[in-house]
C-alpha positions as CSV (number, residue, x, y, z in Angstrom):
1,X,-42.9,-21.1,-85.0
2,X,-43.3,-23.7,-82.3
3,X,-45.9,-21.6,-80.5
4,X,-47.9,-21.1,-83.7
5,X,-48.0,-24.9,-84.4
6,X,-49.2,-25.5,-80.9
7,X,-52.0,-23.0,-81.3
8,X,-53.0,-24.6,-84.6
9,X,-53.1,-28.0,-83.0
10,X,-55.3,-26.7,-80.2
11,X,-57.7,-25.1,-82.7
12,X,-58.0,-28.4,-84.6
13,X,-58.6,-30.3,-81.4
14,X,-61.2,-27.8,-80.4
15,X,-63.0,-28.0,-83.7
16,X,-62.9,-31.8,-83.7
17,X,-64.4,-31.8,-80.2
18,X,-67.0,-29.2,-81.1
19,X,-67.9,-31.1,-84.3
20,X,-68.2,-34.3,-82.3
21,X,-70.6,-32.6,-79.8
22,X,-72.6,-31.1,-82.6
23,X,-72.8,-34.4,-84.5
24,X,-73.7,-36.3,-81.3
25,X,-76.5,-33.8,-80.6
26,X,-77.7,-34.0,-84.2
27,X,-77.9,-37.8,-84.0
28,X,-79.3,-38.0,-80.5
29,X,-81.9,-35.3,-80.9
30,X,-84.1,-37.1,-83.4
31,X,-83.5,-40.3,-81.4
32,X,-84.7,-38.6,-78.3
33,X,-87.7,-37.2,-80.1
34,X,-88.5,-40.6,-81.4
35,X,-88.3,-42.1,-78.0
36,X,-90.5,-39.4,-76.6
37,X,-93.0,-39.7,-79.5
38,X,-93.3,-43.5,-79.2
39,X,-93.8,-43.2,-75.4
40,X,-97.0,-41.2,-75.7
41,X,-100.3,-42.8,-74.7
42,X,-101.8,-42.0,-78.1
43,X,-99.0,-43.9,-79.8
44,X,-99.4,-46.9,-77.5
45,X,-103.1,-47.0,-78.2
46,X,-102.6,-46.8,-81.9
47,X,-100.9,-50.2,-81.9
48,X,-102.7,-51.8,-78.9
49,X,-106.0,-51.9,-80.6
50,X,-108.0,-53.5,-77.8
51,X,-110.5,-51.0,-76.5
52,X,-111.2,-52.7,-73.2
53,X,-107.6,-52.0,-72.1
54,X,-107.8,-48.3,-72.9
55,X,-111.3,-48.0,-71.3
56,X,-110.3,-49.9,-68.2
57,X,-107.1,-47.8,-67.8
58,X,-109.2,-44.6,-67.9
59,X,-111.5,-45.9,-65.2
60,X,-108.6,-47.0,-63.0
61,X,-107.1,-45.2,-60.0
62,X,-104.2,-44.4,-62.2
63,X,-106.4,-41.9,-64.1
64,X,-109.6,-41.5,-62.1
65,X,-108.3,-40.1,-58.9
66,X,-108.8,-37.0,-56.7
67,X,-105.2,-35.8,-57.2
68,X,-105.6,-35.4,-61.0
69,X,-102.4,-37.5,-61.6
70,X,-102.3,-39.6,-64.8
71,X,-100.1,-42.7,-64.8
72,X,-99.2,-43.3,-68.5
73,X,-98.8,-46.6,-70.3
74,X,-95.0,-46.5,-70.2
75,X,-94.9,-45.6,-66.5
76,X,-95.9,-49.2,-65.8
77,X,-95.1,-51.2,-68.9
78,X,-91.5,-50.1,-69.2
79,X,-88.9,-50.0,-66.4
80,X,-87.6,-46.6,-65.2
81,X,-84.4,-45.1,-66.5
82,X,-81.4,-47.0,-65.1
83,X,-83.2,-50.3,-65.1
84,X,-82.9,-51.3,-68.8
85,X,-85.4,-48.8,-70.1
86,X,-84.2,-48.6,-73.7
87,X,-83.5,-52.3,-74.0
88,X,-87.0,-53.1,-72.8
89,X,-88.5,-50.4,-75.1
90,X,-86.7,-51.9,-78.1
91,X,-87.8,-55.5,-77.2
92,X,-91.4,-54.7,-76.6
93,X,-91.6,-52.3,-79.5
94,X,-90.3,-54.9,-81.9
95,X,-92.9,-57.4,-80.6
96,X,-95.7,-54.8,-80.9
97,X,-94.8,-53.8,-84.4
98,X,-94.6,-57.5,-85.6
99,X,-98.0,-58.2,-84.0
100,X,-99.5,-55.0,-85.5
101,X,-98.3,-55.7,-89.1
102,X,-98.4,-59.5,-89.3
103,X,-101.1,-60.7,-86.9
104,X,-104.9,-60.2,-86.7
105,X,-105.9,-58.5,-83.4
106,X,-109.2,-60.4,-83.6
107,X,-107.3,-63.6,-83.0
108,X,-105.7,-62.4,-79.8
109,X,-107.0,-64.1,-76.6
110,X,-107.2,-60.9,-74.6
111,X,-108.8,-62.6,-71.5
112,X,-105.7,-64.8,-71.2
113,X,-103.5,-61.7,-71.2
114,X,-105.2,-60.5,-68.0
115,X,-103.8,-63.2,-65.8
116,X,-101.2,-62.6,-63.2
117,X,-98.6,-64.6,-65.0
118,X,-99.0,-62.7,-68.2
119,X,-99.2,-59.3,-66.5
120,X,-95.9,-59.9,-64.7
121,X,-94.2,-60.2,-68.0
122,X,-95.3,-56.7,-69.1
123,X,-95.3,-54.7,-65.9
124,X,-92.2,-53.8,-64.0
125,X,-91.8,-53.9,-60.2
126,X,-89.2,-51.1,-60.3
127,X,-91.8,-48.8,-62.0
128,X,-94.3,-49.5,-59.2
129,X,-91.7,-48.7,-56.6
130,X,-90.6,-45.5,-58.4
131,X,-94.0,-43.9,-57.7
132,X,-95.0,-45.8,-54.5
133,X,-91.7,-45.5,-52.7
134,X,-93.4,-45.3,-49.3
135,X,-95.2,-48.6,-48.6
136,X,-96.6,-47.3,-45.3
137,X,-98.3,-43.9,-46.0
138,X,-100.4,-42.1,-43.5
139,X,-103.9,-43.6,-43.5
140,X,-102.9,-47.1,-44.6
141,X,-105.2,-49.6,-42.9
142,X,-104.0,-52.2,-40.4
143,X,-104.6,-55.0,-43.0
144,X,-102.7,-52.9,-45.6
145,X,-99.7,-52.6,-43.2
146,X,-99.8,-56.4,-42.6
147,X,-100.0,-57.1,-46.3
148,X,-97.0,-54.8,-47.1
149,X,-95.0,-56.4,-44.3
150,X,-95.8,-59.8,-45.8
151,X,-94.7,-58.5,-49.2
152,X,-91.4,-57.3,-47.9
153,X,-90.8,-60.5,-46.0
154,X,-91.5,-62.6,-49.1
155,X,-88.2,-61.5,-50.5
156,X,-89.0,-61.3,-54.2
157,X,-91.5,-64.2,-54.3
158,X,-94.3,-61.7,-54.7
159,X,-94.9,-58.7,-56.9
160,X,-97.1,-55.7,-56.4
161,X,-99.5,-57.3,-58.9
162,X,-100.2,-60.2,-56.5
163,X,-102.5,-57.8,-54.6
164,X,-103.0,-54.9,-57.0
165,X,-103.6,-56.7,-60.2
166,X,-106.3,-54.4,-61.4
167,X,-105.0,-51.1,-60.2
168,X,-103.8,-50.1,-63.7
169,X,-106.8,-51.5,-65.5
170,X,-110.1,-51.4,-63.6
171,X,-112.1,-54.6,-63.3
172,X,-115.6,-54.1,-61.7
173,X,-115.7,-57.7,-60.6
174,X,-112.4,-57.6,-58.7
175,X,-112.6,-56.9,-55.0
176,X,-109.5,-56.7,-52.8
177,X,-111.6,-56.9,-49.6
178,X,-113.8,-59.2,-47.6
179,X,-116.6,-60.2,-49.8
180,X,-119.9,-60.9,-48.0
181,X,-122.1,-60.5,-51.0
182,X,-120.8,-63.0,-53.5
183,X,-123.1,-65.8,-52.4
184,X,-126.4,-64.1,-52.7
185,X,-129.2,-66.6,-53.5
186,X,-131.6,-66.4,-56.3
187,X,-135.2,-66.5,-55.1
188,X,-138.3,-67.9,-56.9
189,X,-137.2,-71.5,-57.6
190,X,-138.5,-74.8,-56.2
191,X,-137.0,-75.8,-52.9
192,X,-136.4,-79.5,-52.3
193,X,-137.6,-81.0,-49.0
194,X,-136.1,-84.5,-49.4
195,X,-133.0,-85.9,-50.9
196,X,-133.0,-88.6,-53.6
197,X,-133.9,-92.1,-52.5
198,X,-131.4,-94.6,-53.9
199,X,-132.5,-98.3,-53.9
200,X,-130.6,-99.6,-56.9
201,X,-127.0,-99.2,-58.2
202,X,-127.8,-97.0,-61.1
203,X,-127.5,-93.3,-62.0
204,X,-129.6,-90.9,-59.9
205,X,-130.2,-87.2,-59.4
206,X,-129.4,-85.9,-55.9
207,X,-131.5,-83.2,-54.5
208,X,-130.1,-81.0,-51.7
209,X,-132.8,-80.4,-49.1
210,X,-133.6,-76.8,-48.3
211,X,-132.3,-75.6,-51.6
212,X,-133.2,-75.7,-55.3
213,X,-130.0,-77.4,-56.2
214,X,-129.7,-80.9,-57.7
215,X,-126.9,-82.7,-59.5
216,X,-126.5,-86.1,-61.3
217,X,-124.5,-89.0,-60.0
218,X,-123.2,-91.8,-62.2
219,X,-123.0,-95.4,-61.1
220,X,-119.3,-96.5,-61.7
221,X,-119.0,-100.3,-61.8
222,X,-116.2,-101.9,-59.9
223,X,-113.3,-103.5,-61.7
224,X,-109.5,-103.8,-62.2
225,X,-107.2,-101.4,-64.0
226,X,-103.5,-100.5,-64.2
227,X,-102.7,-97.3,-62.3
228,X,-99.9,-95.1,-63.6
229,X,-98.3,-94.8,-67.0
230,X,-95.8,-97.0,-69.0
231,X,-92.2,-95.9,-69.3
232,X,-92.6,-95.0,-73.0
233,X,-95.7,-92.7,-72.5
234,X,-94.9,-89.2,-73.9
235,X,-94.4,-86.6,-71.1
236,X,-94.4,-89.2,-68.4
237,X,-93.1,-88.2,-64.9
238,X,-91.3,-90.4,-62.4
239,X,-94.2,-90.2,-59.9
240,X,-96.5,-92.0,-62.3
241,X,-94.9,-95.3,-61.7
242,X,-94.2,-98.1,-61.2
243,X,-97.5,-99.3,-62.7
244,X,-99.7,-101.5,-60.5
245,X,-102.9,-103.5,-61.0
246,X,-105.6,-102.1,-58.7
247,X,-109.0,-103.4,-57.9
248,X,-111.8,-100.8,-57.3
249,X,-115.2,-101.4,-55.6
250,X,-118.3,-99.9,-57.2
251,X,-119.1,-96.3,-56.3
252,X,-121.2,-93.3,-57.5
253,X,-119.4,-90.3,-58.9
254,X,-120.7,-86.9,-59.8
255,X,-121.2,-86.3,-63.5
256,X,-119.5,-82.9,-63.3
257,X,-117.3,-81.1,-60.9
258,X,-119.1,-79.4,-58.0
259,X,-120.7,-76.3,-59.4
260,X,-121.0,-72.9,-57.8
261,X,-124.7,-73.5,-57.3
262,X,-123.8,-76.6,-55.2
263,X,-120.9,-75.1,-53.3
264,X,-122.8,-72.0,-52.4
265,X,-125.8,-74.0,-51.1
266,X,-123.3,-75.3,-48.5
267,X,-121.9,-71.8,-47.9
268,X,-125.3,-70.1,-47.5
269,X,-126.5,-72.7,-45.0
270,X,-123.3,-72.8,-42.9
271,X,-121.3,-69.6,-43.4
272,X,-119.6,-68.3,-40.2
273,X,-118.9,-64.6,-40.6
274,X,-117.8,-64.0,-37.0
275,X,-115.6,-67.0,-36.4
276,X,-111.8,-66.7,-36.7
277,X,-109.7,-68.8,-39.1
278,X,-107.3,-69.7,-36.3
279,X,-106.4,-73.1,-37.6
280,X,-107.3,-75.0,-34.4
281,X,-108.2,-78.7,-34.4
282,X,-111.1,-80.1,-36.4
283,X,-112.8,-81.1,-33.2
284,X,-113.9,-77.4,-32.9
285,X,-115.5,-77.6,-36.4
286,X,-118.6,-79.8,-36.7
287,X,-120.1,-80.9,-40.0
288,X,-122.6,-78.0,-40.1
289,X,-120.0,-75.2,-39.6
290,X,-118.9,-73.5,-42.8
291,X,-116.5,-71.0,-44.2
292,X,-115.9,-67.4,-43.4
293,X,-116.5,-65.0,-46.3
294,X,-113.8,-65.0,-48.9
295,X,-111.4,-62.3,-49.8
296,X,-112.1,-60.8,-53.3
297,X,-114.2,-62.6,-55.9
298,X,-113.8,-66.4,-55.7
299,X,-115.3,-66.8,-59.2
300,X,-112.8,-64.4,-60.7
301,X,-115.7,-62.5,-62.3
302,X,-116.2,-65.4,-64.8
303,X,-119.6,-66.2,-63.4
304,X,-121.1,-68.8,-61.0
305,X,-124.1,-70.9,-61.6
306,X,-123.1,-74.2,-63.3
307,X,-119.5,-73.3,-63.7
308,X,-117.2,-75.4,-61.5
309,X,-116.5,-73.9,-58.1
310,X,-112.9,-72.8,-57.6
311,X,-110.5,-71.2,-55.0
312,X,-111.8,-73.2,-52.0
313,X,-109.2,-75.0,-49.9
314,X,-108.8,-78.7,-49.6
315,X,-110.2,-78.4,-46.1
316,X,-113.3,-76.6,-47.4
317,X,-113.9,-79.3,-50.0
318,X,-113.8,-82.0,-47.2
319,X,-116.2,-79.9,-45.1
320,X,-118.6,-79.6,-48.0
321,X,-118.6,-83.4,-48.3
322,X,-119.3,-83.8,-44.6
323,X,-122.2,-81.3,-44.8
324,X,-123.6,-83.0,-48.0
325,X,-123.5,-86.4,-46.2
326,X,-125.4,-85.0,-43.3
327,X,-128.2,-83.2,-45.2
328,X,-128.7,-86.1,-47.6
329,X,-128.2,-89.1,-45.3
330,X,-125.6,-90.6,-47.7
331,X,-121.8,-91.1,-47.6
332,X,-120.3,-88.4,-49.7
333,X,-116.6,-87.8,-49.8
334,X,-113.7,-86.9,-52.2
335,X,-112.5,-89.7,-54.5
336,X,-109.3,-91.6,-53.8
337,X,-106.6,-91.1,-56.3
338,X,-107.1,-94.7,-57.6
339,X,-110.9,-94.2,-57.9
340,X,-110.3,-90.9,-59.8
341,X,-107.9,-92.5,-62.3
342,X,-110.1,-95.5,-62.7
343,X,-113.1,-93.3,-63.5
344,X,-111.1,-91.0,-65.8
345,X,-109.8,-94.0,-67.8
346,X,-113.3,-95.4,-68.0
347,X,-112.1,-98.8,-69.3
348,X,-109.3,-97.5,-71.5
349,X,-105.5,-97.9,-71.0
350,X,-104.3,-95.1,-73.3
351,X,-103.0,-91.6,-72.2
352,X,-106.4,-90.2,-72.7
353,X,-109.9,-91.8,-72.7
354,X,-110.2,-90.5,-76.3
355,X,-108.0,-91.3,-79.3
356,X,-104.7,-89.6,-79.8
357,X,-101.2,-89.3,-78.4
358,X,-100.0,-86.4,-76.2
359,X,-97.5,-85.6,-79.0
360,X,-100.4,-84.9,-81.3
361,X,-102.0,-82.4,-78.9
362,X,-99.2,-80.8,-76.9
363,X,-97.8,-77.4,-77.8
364,X,-94.5,-78.5,-76.3
365,X,-93.4,-80.6,-79.3
366,X,-91.2,-78.9,-81.9
367,X,-93.7,-79.2,-84.8
368,X,-96.7,-78.1,-82.8
369,X,-94.9,-75.2,-81.3
370,X,-94.4,-73.7,-84.8
371,X,-97.4,-75.0,-86.7
372,X,-100.0,-75.7,-84.0
373,X,-101.4,-79.0,-82.8
374,X,-104.4,-80.8,-84.3
375,X,-107.2,-80.0,-81.9
376,X,-110.2,-81.5,-83.6
377,X,-110.5,-84.5,-81.2
378,X,-109.3,-83.1,-77.9
379,X,-111.4,-80.0,-78.1
380,X,-114.5,-82.2,-78.0
381,X,-113.5,-83.8,-74.7
382,X,-111.4,-81.4,-72.7
383,X,-111.4,-77.7,-71.7
384,X,-107.7,-76.8,-71.6
385,X,-105.3,-74.0,-72.6
386,X,-106.1,-73.9,-76.3
387,X,-109.9,-73.7,-76.1
388,X,-110.7,-72.3,-72.7
389,X,-110.2,-68.6,-73.4
390,X,-108.3,-68.4,-70.1
391,X,-111.1,-69.3,-67.8
392,X,-113.4,-72.1,-66.6
393,X,-116.3,-73.1,-68.9
394,X,-119.8,-74.7,-68.5
395,X,-119.8,-78.5,-68.3
396,X,-121.8,-79.0,-71.5
397,X,-118.9,-77.6,-73.6
398,X,-117.5,-81.2,-73.9
399,X,-118.6,-84.7,-74.4
400,X,-118.5,-87.3,-71.5
401,X,-116.1,-90.2,-71.2
402,X,-117.3,-93.9,-71.4
403,X,-118.6,-93.8,-67.8
404,X,-120.7,-90.7,-68.7
405,X,-118.4,-88.3,-66.7
406,X,-117.7,-84.8,-68.1
407,X,-114.5,-82.8,-67.6
408,X,-112.5,-85.5,-66.0
409,X,-109.6,-84.0,-68.0
410,X,-109.4,-80.2,-68.0
411,X,-111.7,-77.4,-66.9
412,X,-110.5,-77.5,-63.3
413,X,-108.1,-79.9,-61.7
414,X,-109.7,-82.0,-58.9
415,X,-108.8,-82.7,-55.3
416,X,-108.4,-86.3,-54.3
417,X,-108.4,-87.6,-50.7
418,X,-105.0,-89.1,-50.8
419,X,-101.9,-87.5,-49.3
420,X,-99.3,-87.1,-52.1
421,X,-96.1,-88.9,-52.3
422,X,-93.9,-89.3,-55.5
423,X,-93.4,-93.0,-54.5
424,X,-97.0,-94.0,-53.7
425,X,-97.3,-96.7,-56.3
426,X,-94.0,-98.4,-55.2
427,X,-95.8,-99.2,-51.9
428,X,-98.7,-101.0,-53.7
429,X,-98.7,-104.7,-54.5
430,X,-100.3,-105.9,-57.7
431,X,-104.0,-106.6,-57.1
432,X,-104.3,-104.1,-54.2
433,X,-107.9,-103.3,-53.5
434,X,-109.2,-99.7,-53.0
435,X,-105.8,-98.2,-52.0
436,X,-106.0,-94.9,-50.2
437,X,-102.4,-93.5,-50.4
438,X,-99.8,-92.8,-47.7
439,X,-100.8,-92.4,-44.0
440,X,-98.8,-89.2,-43.5
441,X,-97.8,-86.2,-45.4
442,X,-98.6,-82.5,-45.8
443,X,-100.0,-82.1,-49.3
444,X,-102.9,-83.8,-51.1
445,X,-103.2,-85.2,-54.6
446,X,-104.6,-83.1,-57.4
447,X,-105.6,-84.7,-60.7
448,X,-106.9,-83.9,-64.2
449,X,-105.3,-80.7,-65.4
450,X,-107.3,-77.5,-65.9
451,X,-108.4,-74.8,-68.3
452,X,-104.9,-73.4,-68.3
453,X,-103.0,-76.7,-68.8
454,X,-101.1,-77.9,-71.9
455,X,-102.5,-81.2,-73.3
456,X,-99.5,-83.0,-71.8
457,X,-100.9,-82.4,-68.3
458,X,-104.3,-83.8,-69.2
459,X,-103.1,-87.4,-69.4
460,X,-105.1,-89.8,-67.2
461,X,-101.9,-90.7,-65.3
462,X,-100.5,-87.2,-64.7
463,X,-100.2,-86.3,-61.0
464,X,-100.1,-83.0,-59.2
465,X,-100.6,-82.0,-55.6
466,X,-101.7,-79.0,-53.5
467,X,-99.1,-76.2,-53.0
468,X,-100.6,-74.7,-49.9
469,X,-97.9,-72.2,-49.1
470,X,-97.8,-70.8,-52.7
471,X,-101.6,-70.9,-53.0
472,X,-101.9,-68.6,-49.9
473,X,-99.1,-66.1,-50.7
474,X,-101.2,-63.0,-51.1
475,X,-103.9,-63.8,-48.5
476,X,-103.9,-60.6,-46.5
477,X,-105.5,-62.1,-43.4
478,X,-103.6,-63.0,-40.3
479,X,-103.9,-66.0,-39.8
480,X,-104.5,-67.1,-43.3
481,X,-107.8,-68.6,-44.3
482,X,-108.4,-72.3,-43.9
483,X,-111.3,-72.0,-46.4
484,X,-110.1,-70.1,-49.4
485,X,-106.9,-70.0,-51.5
486,X,-105.9,-66.5,-52.5
487,X,-103.6,-67.7,-55.3
488,X,-105.3,-70.7,-56.9
489,X,-108.1,-70.5,-59.4
490,X,-107.8,-73.7,-61.3
491,X,-108.6,-76.5,-58.8
492,X,-112.1,-77.6,-57.8
493,X,-113.4,-81.0,-56.8
494,X,-115.8,-83.8,-57.6
495,X,-117.7,-85.9,-55.1
496,X,-118.2,-89.6,-54.9
497,X,-120.9,-91.4,-52.9
498,X,-120.4,-94.8,-51.3
499,X,-123.3,-97.1,-52.1
500,X,-125.0,-99.0,-49.3
501,X,-123.9,-102.6,-49.4
502,X,-127.5,-103.9,-50.0
503,X,-127.8,-102.2,-53.4
504,X,-124.6,-103.4,-55.1
505,X,-125.0,-106.8,-56.8
């Protein structure tokens, strides 16, 4: 009897186990089929209804290649198994379904989704490495080897997308190589032979000799203002104080940021293709020596012409000013930080030169995060995150401030000549005249916010500075360029001109 009971127990255990296996298979099979079905390219495309993404994927090396290999959507936009695949699939799937059923795809700002910051949120480094496990394949160029060594030494500070942003989605304007053609000139326009003659302290139009380029300069009257922000200003940072009264002498300032037309006039007259960027002393660089060709497309494919020039280094901006001074016979330079804020405020003492509080316009406040800010006023004066479509815009998109200057806030941030210090204002005494910042330091002041900034960063008192190391992370050249930033596309500059003493009354 005892043996019979044992056999019955074993049979029950077997059937319980078998039933569990069958039930598990029955449950997992449709789940697996669902995972497989929702991972197909056709399914992805049915939800992601932006044709340019699909078309650019088909034109990319992930599809259009000699090997006939097709890299599918989920191969890049989900991590591989063992790296949180199902969790990521559930997370992104829930977001996609919500967007598909409750949002209008026509309202999506697709251009802003093609930035490095956004792409890194939806592309997985582990997926890149799964396919590209060998970073040094046969046939890799010397520059490619240097770049991959740099990537490995960066220790996680870089991703594959830093250099291969458009591998998965082809962009015809993107070039990951030395670009010797981006500055081609347009023929058939009048060429100026003489610069503007300035005999009075009033607005004038400068003409660059030997080119067809001109730009407007505004006469900024001297005066006194309070630099920095009060303690109770929303979003104030510690480096914006303490406030000090500052006296500013009269000067001329460009109506708009230096455009590509202006910057390329310098490049075309002075470019040095053969010279090395070896970082030696400025004594080896005279005012008529210009930049080496850039790497990639400095305009990001957004267009040149009257758009503000970007991606040049602080050094390149100063060299442009030296060249402009030489060809026009005037004294052009970058503005000091005090001159910049004085010009931006244009007689006002509020956070912006136009009406409104940063709390009204910023997406960072609780109310605005959920219901959206009131943009009616700010959209008329600034190109910033909410109206830029993720790129620089033409100057005429906005109205000028009280001094007649456009885009002092937004579009691109602007280099100032001062070395940055968080304690600069503490070294000033009330009534200081034309301060020029600290005597020593490594980075320079950047002001004004840009097309990608929240409204809180457009305040007249907001301060930023160059981040040279970060802005050159992915420059594949050894040594890195003195002239172009590989990882910065939101800073440009505006020139000022010192008036001759005889014309200022």
